[in-house]
C-alpha positions as CSV (number, residue, x, y, z in Angstrom):
1,X,56.3,45.6,9.2
2,X,54.3,47.2,6.5
3,X,56.3,48.3,3.5
4,X,56.2,52.0,2.8
5,X,55.3,52.7,-0.8
6,X,56.1,55.8,-2.7
7,X,54.6,57.2,-5.8
8,X,56.6,59.1,-8.4
9,X,55.2,62.3,-9.7
10,X,53.5,61.9,-13.0
11,X,53.8,64.6,-15.6
12,X,50.8,64.6,-17.9
13,X,51.3,65.9,-21.5
14,X,48.1,67.0,-23.1
15,X,49.1,65.6,-26.5
16,X,49.6,62.1,-25.1
17,X,46.0,61.7,-24.0
18,X,43.6,62.7,-21.3
19,X,44.9,63.7,-17.8
20,X,45.2,60.9,-15.3
21,X,42.3,60.1,-12.9
22,X,42.5,60.2,-9.2
23,X,45.3,58.3,-7.5
24,X,43.8,56.0,-4.9
25,X,45.8,55.0,-1.8
26,X,48.3,52.3,-2.2
27,X,47.9,49.1,-0.3
28,X,50.2,49.9,2.5
29,X,50.3,53.7,2.8
30,X,48.2,56.8,3.0
31,X,46.4,58.7,0.2
32,X,48.6,59.8,-2.7
33,X,48.2,63.4,-3.9
34,X,46.8,63.4,-7.4
35,X,46.6,66.2,-10.0
36,X,44.8,66.3,-13.3
37,X,41.1,66.7,-13.7
38,X,39.1,67.7,-10.7
39,X,37.4,64.6,-9.1
40,X,33.6,64.9,-8.9
41,X,33.6,64.5,-5.1
42,X,35.3,67.9,-4.7
43,X,32.1,69.7,-5.5
44,X,29.5,66.9,-5.1
45,X,30.6,65.1,-2.1
46,X,29.2,61.5,-1.6
47,X,27.2,61.8,-4.8
48,X,30.3,62.4,-6.8
49,X,32.4,59.6,-5.2
50,X,32.8,55.9,-5.8
51,X,31.9,55.2,-2.2
52,X,28.4,54.0,-1.2
53,X,26.6,56.0,1.5
54,X,25.3,52.7,3.0
55,X,28.9,51.6,3.6
56,X,30.8,54.8,4.3
57,X,30.3,58.3,5.8
58,X,32.1,60.9,3.8
59,X,33.6,64.3,4.5
60,X,35.3,66.7,2.0
61,X,37.9,69.2,3.2
62,X,39.9,72.0,1.6
63,X,43.0,73.9,2.5
64,X,46.1,75.6,1.2
65,X,48.2,72.7,2.5
66,X,47.7,69.0,2.9
67,X,47.6,69.0,6.7
68,X,44.8,71.6,7.1
69,X,43.0,70.0,4.2
70,X,42.9,66.6,6.0
71,X,41.9,68.3,9.2
72,X,39.0,70.0,7.5
73,X,37.8,66.7,5.9
74,X,37.9,65.0,9.3
75,X,36.0,67.9,10.9
76,X,33.3,67.5,8.2
77,X,32.5,64.0,9.5
78,X,32.8,65.1,13.1
79,X,30.2,67.8,12.5
80,X,27.7,65.0,11.6
81,X,28.1,63.6,15.2
82,X,28.3,66.9,17.1
83,X,24.6,67.8,17.0
84,X,23.8,64.4,18.4
85,X,26.3,64.7,21.2
86,X,24.9,68.2,22.1
87,X,21.4,66.7,22.3
88,X,22.6,63.9,24.6
89,X,24.3,66.4,26.9
90,X,21.1,68.6,27.0
91,X,19.0,65.5,27.8
92,X,21.3,64.5,30.7
93,X,21.5,68.0,32.0
94,X,17.7,68.1,32.1
95,X,17.5,64.7,33.8
96,X,20.0,65.6,36.5
97,X,18.5,69.0,37.2
98,X,15.3,67.3,38.1
99,X,17.0,64.8,40.4
100,X,19.2,67.4,42.1
101,X,16.2,69.6,42.8
102,X,13.9,66.8,44.0
103,X,15.0,66.9,47.6
104,X,15.8,63.2,47.5
105,X,19.2,63.7,49.1
106,X,21.2,62.9,46.0
107,X,23.3,65.0,43.7
108,X,24.7,63.9,40.4
109,X,26.6,65.8,37.8
110,X,26.0,65.5,34.0
111,X,29.0,65.1,31.8
112,X,29.4,68.3,29.7
113,X,29.6,68.4,25.9
114,X,33.4,68.4,25.9
115,X,33.5,65.3,28.0
116,X,31.0,63.5,25.9
117,X,32.7,64.6,22.7
118,X,35.9,63.1,23.9
119,X,34.1,59.8,24.5
120,X,32.9,60.0,20.9
121,X,36.3,60.9,19.5
122,X,38.0,58.0,21.3
123,X,35.7,55.3,19.8
124,X,34.3,56.8,16.6
125,X,36.3,59.6,14.9
126,X,39.7,57.8,15.3
127,X,38.4,55.4,12.5
128,X,38.4,58.2,9.9
129,X,40.8,57.7,7.0
130,X,41.9,60.1,4.3
131,X,41.3,58.1,1.1
132,X,41.9,60.7,-1.7
133,X,43.7,64.0,-2.0
134,X,43.6,66.2,-5.1
135,X,45.8,69.2,-5.6
136,X,44.3,71.7,-8.1
137,X,43.1,75.3,-8.5
138,X,45.7,76.4,-6.0
139,X,44.4,74.3,-3.1
140,X,44.4,70.8,-1.6
141,X,41.1,68.9,-1.5
142,X,40.7,65.8,0.7
143,X,38.2,63.0,0.9
144,X,37.8,61.4,4.3
145,X,35.9,58.2,4.9
146,X,34.5,56.4,8.0
147,X,33.6,52.8,7.4
148,X,30.1,52.3,8.8
149,X,30.2,48.6,9.5
150,X,33.5,48.4,11.2
151,X,32.8,51.6,13.3
152,X,29.4,50.3,14.3
153,X,31.0,47.0,15.4
154,X,33.6,48.9,17.5
155,X,30.8,50.9,19.1
156,X,28.6,47.9,19.8
157,X,31.5,46.1,21.5
158,X,32.3,49.1,23.7
159,X,28.6,49.6,24.5
160,X,28.3,45.9,25.6
161,X,31.4,46.3,27.8
162,X,29.9,49.4,29.4
163,X,26.5,47.6,29.9
164,X,28.4,44.8,31.7
165,X,30.1,47.4,34.0
166,X,26.8,49.2,34.7
167,X,25.2,45.9,35.6
168,X,28.1,45.0,37.9
169,X,27.9,48.4,39.6
170,X,24.2,48.1,40.2
171,X,24.5,44.5,41.5
172,X,27.3,45.6,43.9
173,X,25.1,48.5,45.1
174,X,22.2,46.1,45.7
175,X,24.5,43.8,47.6
176,X,25.6,46.6,50.0
177,X,22.3,46.7,51.9
178,X,23.8,47.8,55.2
179,X,26.4,50.2,53.8
180,X,24.5,53.1,52.2
181,X,27.7,54.9,51.4
182,X,28.9,52.1,49.1
183,X,25.4,51.6,47.9
184,X,24.9,55.1,46.7
185,X,28.4,55.5,45.2
186,X,28.0,52.3,43.2
187,X,24.7,53.6,41.8
188,X,26.4,56.9,41.0
189,X,29.2,55.0,39.2
190,X,26.6,53.2,37.1
191,X,25.0,56.5,36.2
192,X,28.3,58.0,35.0
193,X,28.9,54.9,33.0
194,X,25.4,55.2,31.5
195,X,26.2,58.7,30.3
196,X,29.3,57.4,28.4
197,X,27.2,54.5,27.1
198,X,24.5,56.8,25.7
199,X,27.0,59.1,24.1
200,X,28.3,56.0,22.1
201,X,24.8,54.8,21.4
202,X,24.0,58.2,19.9
203,X,27.0,57.7,17.6
204,X,25.9,54.2,16.8
205,X,22.5,55.5,15.6
206,X,24.3,57.9,13.3
207,X,26.9,55.5,11.9
208,X,24.9,52.3,11.7
209,X,23.7,51.4,8.2
210,X,20.3,50.7,9.8
211,X,20.3,53.9,11.9
212,X,19.6,51.9,15.1
213,X,21.2,51.9,18.5
214,X,21.2,49.3,21.3
215,X,18.6,49.5,24.1
216,X,20.2,49.9,27.6
217,X,20.2,47.2,30.2
218,X,19.6,49.9,32.8
219,X,17.8,53.1,31.9
220,X,18.0,56.4,33.6
221,X,14.6,56.2,35.3
222,X,15.4,52.8,36.9
223,X,18.7,54.0,38.3
224,X,17.2,57.2,39.7
225,X,14.6,55.1,41.5
226,X,17.4,53.1,43.1
227,X,19.1,56.4,44.1
228,X,16.1,57.8,45.9
229,X,15.3,54.5,47.6
230,X,18.9,54.2,48.9
231,X,18.5,57.4,51.0
232,X,21.9,58.4,49.7
233,X,22.8,61.2,52.1
234,X,26.3,60.1,52.8
235,X,27.5,61.8,55.9
236,X,31.3,62.2,56.5
237,X,32.9,63.8,59.6
238,X,36.3,65.4,59.7
239,X,39.0,65.1,62.3
240,X,42.0,67.0,60.9
241,X,44.9,68.2,62.9
242,X,47.8,70.5,62.1
243,X,48.5,74.0,61.0
244,X,46.1,75.6,58.5
245,X,43.7,72.7,59.1
246,X,40.6,74.9,58.9
247,X,41.5,76.1,55.4
248,X,42.3,72.7,54.1
249,X,39.2,71.1,55.8
250,X,37.0,73.7,54.2
251,X,38.4,73.1,50.7
252,X,38.1,69.3,51.1
253,X,34.5,69.7,52.4
254,X,33.5,71.8,49.3
255,X,35.2,69.3,46.9
256,X,33.4,66.3,48.5
257,X,30.0,68.1,48.4
258,X,30.5,68.7,44.7
259,X,30.7,65.0,44.4
260,X,27.4,64.4,46.2
261,X,29.0,63.5,49.6
262,X,27.5,65.3,52.6
263,X,30.1,66.7,55.0
264,X,29.4,67.4,58.6
265,X,31.6,69.3,61.1
266,X,31.1,69.0,64.8
267,X,28.8,66.0,64.6
268,X,29.2,62.4,65.6
269,X,26.2,61.3,63.6
270,X,28.2,60.3,60.6
271,X,28.8,57.2,58.4
272,X,32.5,57.7,57.9
273,X,35.4,59.6,59.4
274,X,38.2,61.4,57.6
275,X,41.2,61.5,59.9
276,X,44.0,63.9,58.7
277,X,47.2,65.5,59.7
278,X,49.0,68.4,58.2
279,X,52.7,68.7,58.8
280,X,54.5,72.0,57.9
281,X,58.3,71.8,57.9
282,X,61.1,74.1,56.8
283,X,62.8,72.8,53.7
284,X,65.8,75.2,53.4
285,X,66.6,78.7,52.3
286,X,67.1,79.4,48.6
287,X,68.0,82.8,47.0
288,X,66.0,84.8,49.6
289,X,63.1,82.3,49.7
290,X,62.1,80.4,52.8
291,X,61.1,76.9,51.5
292,X,58.4,75.0,53.3
293,X,57.2,71.4,52.7
294,X,53.6,70.6,53.6
295,X,52.5,67.0,53.9
296,X,48.9,66.0,54.1
297,X,48.1,62.5,55.4
298,X,44.5,61.3,55.2
299,X,42.8,58.1,56.4
300,X,39.1,57.1,55.9
301,X,37.5,54.8,58.5
302,X,34.0,53.5,59.1
303,X,32.2,55.0,62.1
304,X,30.9,51.7,63.2
305,X,33.7,49.2,62.8
306,X,36.7,51.5,62.5
307,X,37.8,49.7,59.3
308,X,40.2,51.7,57.1
309,X,38.8,52.2,53.6
310,X,41.6,54.2,52.3
311,X,44.8,56.1,53.2
312,X,46.5,58.8,51.1
313,X,49.6,61.0,51.4
314,X,50.3,64.2,49.4
315,X,52.9,66.9,49.8
316,X,53.9,70.2,48.2
317,X,57.0,72.3,48.5
318,X,57.2,76.0,47.9
319,X,58.4,79.2,49.4
320,X,58.2,83.0,49.9
321,X,60.3,85.6,51.6
322,X,59.0,84.9,55.1
323,X,58.0,81.7,56.9
324,X,54.5,82.9,57.4
325,X,54.0,83.7,53.7
326,X,55.5,80.3,52.8
327,X,53.1,78.4,55.1
328,X,50.1,80.4,53.6
329,X,51.2,79.5,50.1
330,X,51.6,75.8,51.0
331,X,48.1,75.8,52.4
332,X,46.8,77.3,49.2
333,X,48.6,74.7,47.1
334,X,47.2,72.0,49.2
335,X,43.7,73.4,48.7
336,X,43.8,74.0,45.0
337,X,46.3,71.4,43.7
338,X,46.0,68.5,46.1
339,X,42.4,68.5,47.4
340,X,40.7,67.9,44.0
341,X,42.9,64.8,43.6
342,X,42.3,63.7,47.2
343,X,38.5,64.1,46.8
344,X,38.6,61.8,43.7
345,X,40.7,59.3,45.6
346,X,38.2,59.3,48.5
347,X,35.3,58.8,46.2
348,X,37.1,55.9,44.4
349,X,37.9,54.3,47.8
350,X,34.3,54.4,48.8
351,X,33.2,52.6,45.7
352,X,35.5,49.6,46.1
């Protein structure tokens, strides 16, 4: 266990000599608050610090307290990356708009800025350290550093891991020659991974001492070509029984279509079937409320071989004054709380 080190407050007496310089972090703890003369980095940033721009990215923050000061310093470094993430998001939105409007039978969704920023935060910004804190002129001033070499190495390792996953997904898609459902969804999985990969690669170009990223094993254009050749119009038929089936079926159909999966009702020309059953049962009476439990059981099977690809069960319990009102509320909760999770489970099952 690391030893925690404390620093006693130093009282500087002018007659005894010049004020003390900045107090740098001790070996096993965080940055110590220093007083005395204002460090040059407070006003001049990197140029006024002892840290080389080739080795470190630097951010300076200010605040009335230490916590907001440190947050401001970290945000100063985060801003350096934010414009790059925004550009990556715009690029992908443009790419996907062209694909979705091409009439090729595929639909893919670009990750938004918030999602891409979260990717960046997980692998880049968590490496920021507060190295110096100065308390003067009635405010706290904080110096944050991000080590370029160690952060770049972390990014390269994660990019290589994602490249391997992308390659594996593409190879699995290629292997599924007779199963266009699995074929398409594996290519889609590769595309989603590629977005994460390119977000990290944008960070790598910023943080690397040489300002260079890593070329992708699979680029966007090559994956789109595989999408269009796969004739990826996945057709899924419904066979759902039980009370409020029409409402739940409509919700699930919309959720699957948002994920690029074509849903057909009243047709036998499908690749897969979703068999479902909705059970509504009374679950007691509580303080004037008629409780109802709704259980949704789903099973995915292939239309040719009848093989089960996935089975899922979800339930909700709620109530209103009357039985009819309770059943309606259960159906709404199944639609808005359960169906989004179920659609994700169905898509995941189809990519295995």
